[in-house]
C-alpha positions as CSV (number, residue, x, y, z in Angstrom):
1,X,0.3,-0.1,0.1
2,X,1.4,3.4,-1.1
3,X,1.9,6.5,0.6
4,X,-0.2,8.3,-1.9
5,X,-3.2,6.1,-1.7
6,X,-3.7,5.9,2.3
7,X,-3.4,9.7,2.3
8,X,-6.0,9.4,-0.6
9,X,-8.1,7.6,1.3
10,X,-7.4,9.4,4.8
11,X,-8.5,12.9,2.8
12,X,-11.9,11.4,1.6
13,X,-13.0,9.3,4.9
14,X,-11.8,12.2,7.1
15,X,-14.2,14.8,4.8
16,X,-17.0,12.3,5.4
17,X,-16.7,12.0,9.3
18,X,-16.0,15.5,8.9
19,X,-19.8,16.2,7.5
20,X,-21.3,13.9,10.3
21,X,-19.1,16.1,13.1
22,X,-20.2,18.8,11.5
23,X,-23.9,18.6,11.9
24,X,-23.2,17.3,15.3
25,X,-21.3,20.1,15.9
26,X,-24.3,22.7,14.6
27,X,-26.9,20.7,16.6
28,X,-25.4,20.9,20.1
29,X,-24.1,24.6,19.9
30,X,-27.6,25.4,19.0
31,X,-29.2,22.6,21.8
32,X,-27.0,23.9,24.5
33,X,-27.8,27.4,23.6
34,X,-31.6,26.5,23.5
35,X,-31.4,24.8,27.0
36,X,-29.6,27.9,28.6
37,X,-32.1,30.1,27.1
38,X,-35.0,27.8,29.3
39,X,-33.2,27.7,32.6
40,X,-32.2,31.1,32.6
41,X,-36.3,31.7,31.8
42,X,-37.2,29.3,34.8
43,X,-35.5,30.7,36.9
44,X,-36.9,34.2,36.2
45,X,-40.2,35.7,36.8
46,X,-39.7,37.9,33.5
47,X,-38.8,36.7,30.0
48,X,-34.8,36.4,29.2
49,X,-33.8,37.3,25.5
50,X,-31.8,35.1,23.7
51,X,-28.7,37.2,23.4
52,X,-28.5,37.4,27.4
53,X,-28.8,33.6,27.2
54,X,-25.8,33.4,24.5
55,X,-23.6,35.4,27.1
56,X,-23.9,33.8,30.1
57,X,-23.7,30.1,28.2
58,X,-19.7,31.3,27.5
59,X,-19.2,30.2,31.3
60,X,-20.0,27.0,30.3
61,X,-17.1,24.5,29.9
62,X,-18.8,21.9,26.9
63,X,-19.9,24.7,24.8
64,X,-16.2,26.6,25.0
65,X,-14.7,22.5,24.4
66,X,-17.3,22.7,21.3
67,X,-16.9,26.0,19.9
68,X,-12.6,24.9,20.7
69,X,-13.6,21.2,18.3
70,X,-15.3,23.2,15.7
71,X,-12.0,25.7,15.3
72,X,-9.2,22.7,15.4
73,X,-11.1,20.3,13.4
74,X,-12.6,22.6,10.4
75,X,-8.9,23.6,10.5
76,X,-7.0,20.2,10.2
77,X,-9.8,19.2,7.3
78,X,-9.1,22.7,5.3
79,X,-5.4,21.5,5.9
80,X,-5.9,17.9,4.3
81,X,-7.8,19.2,1.3
82,X,-5.2,21.8,0.7
83,X,-2.9,19.3,0.7
84,X,-4.2,17.5,-1.8
85,X,-4.7,19.8,-4.1
86,X,-0.6,20.9,-3.7
87,X,0.3,16.9,-4.0
88,X,-2.0,16.5,-7.1
89,X,-1.5,19.8,-8.6
90,X,0.9,22.6,-7.4
91,X,4.1,20.4,-6.0
92,X,5.6,19.6,-9.5
93,X,3.3,20.6,-11.6
94,X,1.3,17.4,-9.9
95,X,4.1,15.0,-11.0
96,X,5.4,14.0,-8.0
97,X,2.8,13.4,-4.7
98,X,4.9,10.7,-3.1
99,X,7.5,12.9,-2.9
100,X,5.1,15.8,-1.7
101,X,3.3,13.2,1.0
102,X,6.6,12.2,2.6
103,X,7.9,16.0,3.1
104,X,7.7,15.5,7.2
105,X,9.0,18.9,7.8
106,X,6.6,20.7,4.7
107,X,5.1,23.6,7.0
108,X,1.6,22.3,6.5
109,X,2.0,18.8,7.6
110,X,3.9,20.0,10.8
111,X,0.8,22.3,11.3
112,X,-1.8,19.2,10.6
113,X,0.5,16.5,13.2
114,X,-0.1,20.1,16.2
115,X,-3.5,20.1,15.4
116,X,-3.7,16.1,15.7
117,X,-2.0,16.1,19.8
118,X,-4.2,19.5,20.3
119,X,-7.9,17.5,19.7
120,X,-6.2,14.6,21.5
121,X,-5.5,16.7,24.5
122,X,-8.5,18.2,24.4
123,X,-10.1,15.1,24.5
124,X,-8.7,13.7,27.7
125,X,-9.1,17.1,29.3
126,X,-13.1,16.8,28.3
127,X,-12.6,12.8,29.6
128,X,-10.9,14.1,32.5
129,X,-13.6,16.6,33.6
130,X,-16.2,14.2,32.9
131,X,-14.5,11.5,35.7
132,X,-14.4,14.3,37.9
133,X,-17.5,15.4,37.6
134,X,-19.6,11.8,38.2
135,X,-17.4,11.3,41.0
136,X,-18.4,14.8,42.9
137,X,-15.5,16.5,42.1
138,X,-13.1,14.5,44.3
139,X,-9.3,15.8,43.0
140,X,-7.7,12.6,44.0
141,X,-9.5,10.7,40.8
142,X,-8.4,12.9,38.6
143,X,-5.0,13.3,39.1
144,X,-4.0,10.6,37.5
145,X,-5.2,11.3,34.4
146,X,-4.2,14.7,34.9
147,X,-0.4,13.5,34.8
148,X,-0.5,11.4,32.0
149,X,-2.6,14.3,29.9
150,X,1.1,16.0,30.8
151,X,3.0,13.1,29.2
152,X,0.8,13.7,26.1
153,X,1.2,17.5,25.9
154,X,5.3,16.9,26.6
155,X,5.5,14.0,24.0
156,X,3.3,15.4,21.2
157,X,5.9,18.4,21.4
158,X,8.5,16.5,20.7
159,X,7.0,14.7,18.3
160,X,6.6,18.1,16.8
161,X,10.2,18.8,17.1
162,X,11.7,16.1,15.6
163,X,9.3,16.3,12.1
164,X,10.2,20.4,12.1
165,X,13.9,20.0,13.4
166,X,15.4,16.0,12.2
167,X,13.7,13.9,10.1
168,X,12.0,14.8,6.3
169,X,11.0,11.7,5.3
170,X,7.6,9.5,5.8
171,X,9.9,6.7,6.2
172,X,11.7,7.9,8.7
173,X,8.9,8.5,10.8
174,X,9.5,4.8,12.2
175,X,13.1,6.3,13.4
176,X,14.1,5.6,17.0
177,X,14.4,9.2,17.8
178,X,10.7,9.5,16.5
179,X,9.4,6.4,17.6
180,X,10.2,7.3,21.6
181,X,7.9,10.3,21.2
182,X,5.6,8.6,19.5
183,X,5.0,5.7,22.1
184,X,4.6,8.4,24.4
185,X,1.6,9.8,23.0
186,X,-0.3,7.0,22.6
187,X,0.7,5.2,25.9
188,X,-0.5,8.6,27.4
189,X,-3.8,9.1,25.8
190,X,-4.5,5.3,26.2
191,X,-3.9,5.7,30.0
192,X,-6.3,8.5,30.2
193,X,-8.9,6.8,28.0
194,X,-8.9,3.3,29.9
195,X,-8.8,5.3,32.9
196,X,-11.5,7.4,32.4
197,X,-13.5,4.6,30.6
198,X,-13.5,2.3,33.5
199,X,-14.2,5.7,36.2
200,X,-17.2,6.3,34.7
201,X,-18.9,3.1,33.5
202,X,-17.8,2.5,36.5
203,X,-19.9,5.2,38.5
204,X,-22.5,4.6,35.9
205,X,-22.6,0.5,37.2
206,X,-23.0,2.0,40.8
207,X,-25.7,4.5,40.1
208,X,-28.1,2.2,38.1
209,X,-27.6,-0.5,40.5
210,X,-28.7,1.9,43.3
211,X,-31.6,2.8,41.3
212,X,-32.7,-0.5,40.7
213,X,-32.8,-1.4,44.5
214,X,-34.9,1.3,45.1
215,X,-37.0,0.5,42.9
216,X,-37.0,4.0,40.6
217,X,-35.4,2.5,37.2
218,X,-37.1,-1.2,36.4
219,X,-34.4,-3.6,34.6
220,X,-34.5,-4.3,31.2
221,X,-32.5,-1.0,30.1
222,X,-29.0,-2.6,29.3
223,X,-29.0,-1.6,25.8
224,X,-29.7,1.9,27.1
225,X,-26.8,1.9,29.8
226,X,-24.1,0.5,27.5
227,X,-24.9,3.4,24.7
228,X,-24.8,6.4,27.7
229,X,-21.6,4.2,28.8
230,X,-20.0,4.6,24.8
231,X,-21.1,8.2,24.9
232,X,-19.8,9.0,28.0
233,X,-16.3,7.2,28.3
234,X,-15.5,8.4,24.6
235,X,-14.9,4.7,23.3
236,X,-15.0,5.9,20.2
237,X,-12.0,8.2,20.3
238,X,-10.4,5.1,22.4
239,X,-10.8,2.2,20.0
240,X,-9.5,4.5,16.9
241,X,-6.0,5.2,18.9
242,X,-6.0,1.7,19.6
243,X,-6.0,1.2,15.7
244,X,-3.2,3.8,15.0
245,X,-1.3,2.0,17.7
246,X,-1.6,-1.6,16.2
247,X,-0.7,-0.3,12.5
248,X,2.4,2.1,13.8
249,X,3.2,-1.0,15.8
250,X,3.5,-2.7,12.7
251,X,5.2,-0.1,10.7
252,X,2.8,-0.3,8.4
253,X,1.9,2.7,5.9
254,X,-1.3,2.8,6.9
255,X,-0.4,4.3,10.2
256,X,-0.8,7.8,8.1
257,X,-5.1,6.9,8.1
258,X,-5.7,7.0,11.6
259,X,-4.0,9.7,12.3
260,X,-5.4,11.9,9.2
261,X,-9.0,10.8,10.6
262,X,-8.4,11.1,14.1
263,X,-9.6,14.9,15.1
264,X,-12.7,14.0,13.1
265,X,-13.2,11.2,15.4
266,X,-12.4,12.7,18.3
267,X,-14.4,15.8,17.7
268,X,-17.7,13.2,17.0
269,X,-16.8,11.7,20.4
270,X,-17.2,14.7,21.6
271,X,-20.0,16.2,20.3
272,X,-22.2,13.1,21.0
273,X,-21.7,13.9,24.9
274,X,-22.6,17.4,24.0
275,X,-25.7,16.3,22.0
276,X,-26.7,14.5,24.8
277,X,-26.6,17.6,27.2
278,X,-28.2,19.4,25.1
279,X,-31.3,17.3,25.1
280,X,-31.4,17.2,28.3
281,X,-30.8,13.2,29.0
282,X,-29.9,13.7,32.6
283,X,-29.2,11.1,35.3
284,X,-28.7,13.1,38.7
285,X,-26.4,11.9,40.9
286,X,-26.7,14.5,43.9
287,X,-23.6,16.9,42.3
288,X,-24.2,20.6,42.4
289,X,-24.1,23.1,39.8
290,X,-24.5,23.4,36.1
291,X,-24.4,20.5,33.5
292,X,-20.9,21.5,31.9
293,X,-20.5,20.8,35.6
294,X,-23.5,18.9,35.0
295,X,-25.3,18.8,38.1
296,X,-24.6,15.7,37.8
297,X,-23.2,13.2,35.6
298,X,-25.7,13.3,32.7
299,X,-25.8,9.8,33.0
300,X,-29.3,8.2,31.3
301,X,-32.0,9.7,29.5
302,X,-33.9,12.3,31.4
303,X,-37.5,10.4,32.6
304,X,-40.3,11.2,34.8
305,X,-40.5,8.5,37.1
306,X,-44.1,8.1,39.2
307,X,-44.2,9.3,42.7
308,X,-44.6,6.8,45.6
309,X,-46.8,7.9,48.6
310,X,-44.1,7.7,51.6
311,X,-44.8,7.9,55.4
312,X,-42.6,9.6,57.5
313,X,-42.8,9.7,61.1
314,X,-39.9,11.5,62.7
315,X,-39.2,11.1,66.5
316,X,-36.8,13.8,68.2
317,X,-36.1,13.4,72.3
318,X,-34.4,16.2,74.1
319,X,-32.7,15.6,77.9
320,X,-31.7,18.3,80.2
321,X,-30.4,18.0,83.2
322,X,-30.4,20.3,85.6
323,X,-29.1,20.6,89.2
324,X,-32.3,22.2,91.0
325,X,-35.8,20.7,91.8
326,X,-38.4,21.3,89.9
327,X,-41.5,22.0,91.5
328,X,-44.3,21.5,89.0
329,X,-47.0,19.5,88.0
330,X,-48.0,17.7,84.8
331,X,-50.1,19.7,82.6
332,X,-53.7,18.7,82.0
333,X,-54.3,16.6,78.8
334,X,-57.8,17.5,76.7
335,X,-59.2,14.9,78.4
336,X,-58.7,16.0,82.2
337,X,-55.7,13.8,82.7
338,X,-51.8,14.1,82.6
339,X,-50.3,14.9,78.9
340,X,-47.3,12.8,79.5
341,X,-46.5,12.4,75.6
342,X,-45.9,15.9,75.8
343,X,-43.9,17.5,78.6
344,X,-42.3,15.1,81.2
345,X,-41.1,17.2,84.7
346,X,-39.1,14.8,87.4
347,X,-38.3,15.9,90.4
348,X,-35.2,15.9,92.3
349,X,-32.7,16.8,90.2
350,X,-35.3,16.9,87.3
351,X,-35.3,16.5,83.3
352,X,-37.3,17.8,81.3
353,X,-37.6,15.6,77.9
354,X,-40.0,17.0,74.9
355,X,-41.1,14.7,72.0
356,X,-42.2,15.7,69.1
357,X,-43.4,13.6,66.5
């Protein structure tokens, strides 16, 4: 399989994936703005305009990340299109596409690689944020993946340096000096994704188990739960990273294919989460905040569960010890007798006991 054929296939598939990503991104941004508008109006006595709702949504983590993904994925796809035109039309009059695609030091190739690293980093940070949210903002939960995300950033800088300074040809991507940085990128992002996947999936399992035990959710929802795990844990991007790792380990020219499509894949995985949030498929886990904090870990579709009557009896007993005698008679009850259920006053050291039911 030649370098040219792999890059042509990658460019075409990336174009199709970019179309899916763009549709999801427009839908997710519109849904987030609409949800923000409804939330603002629900908490206000007067109607709030779209401009005010849109102004407040800039504090949303999901909205900011959505805008970043749109900009980065669009830039990556645009560079890929430009490189296709350069290879077959402008570079050496289109007579040397192989030589063009093998030039790792070309500014467009370096920029494309930088955008790839950046999308991996954004995706990992968002996954860490999701895991942190569903575990009630426990910083110990977020610490291990933050370290691996730092490793991804460092390894990515090393890859860019090797491409822009040391190595010039595509076949040198398997050189030892480049391999150690690329392995660092692969290992770091896989550790983050697998950790985030495990933590979110385990949290979903605990919540669903608790809801089933309390009768708030019936059985037979396995498919929906698997779907929510798939969306929340970014399993799609994790599988794509494994695909690239396998291609690179075998030193196949096919490794250019997953790297070319990776930004769109990561963007789609993220936008699936954002669309789900915008549609309001939430399961409250008792975390305070809004959905970019999401008041929960938005884990399952929202349903209105039937309310059940609950009879609650609360008894409180308060005892006070005094160091003097209390001379008093018991108060009369409604039938003329002693109403001991309301107040009991002892003699001597005396204790006052009030019983409220």
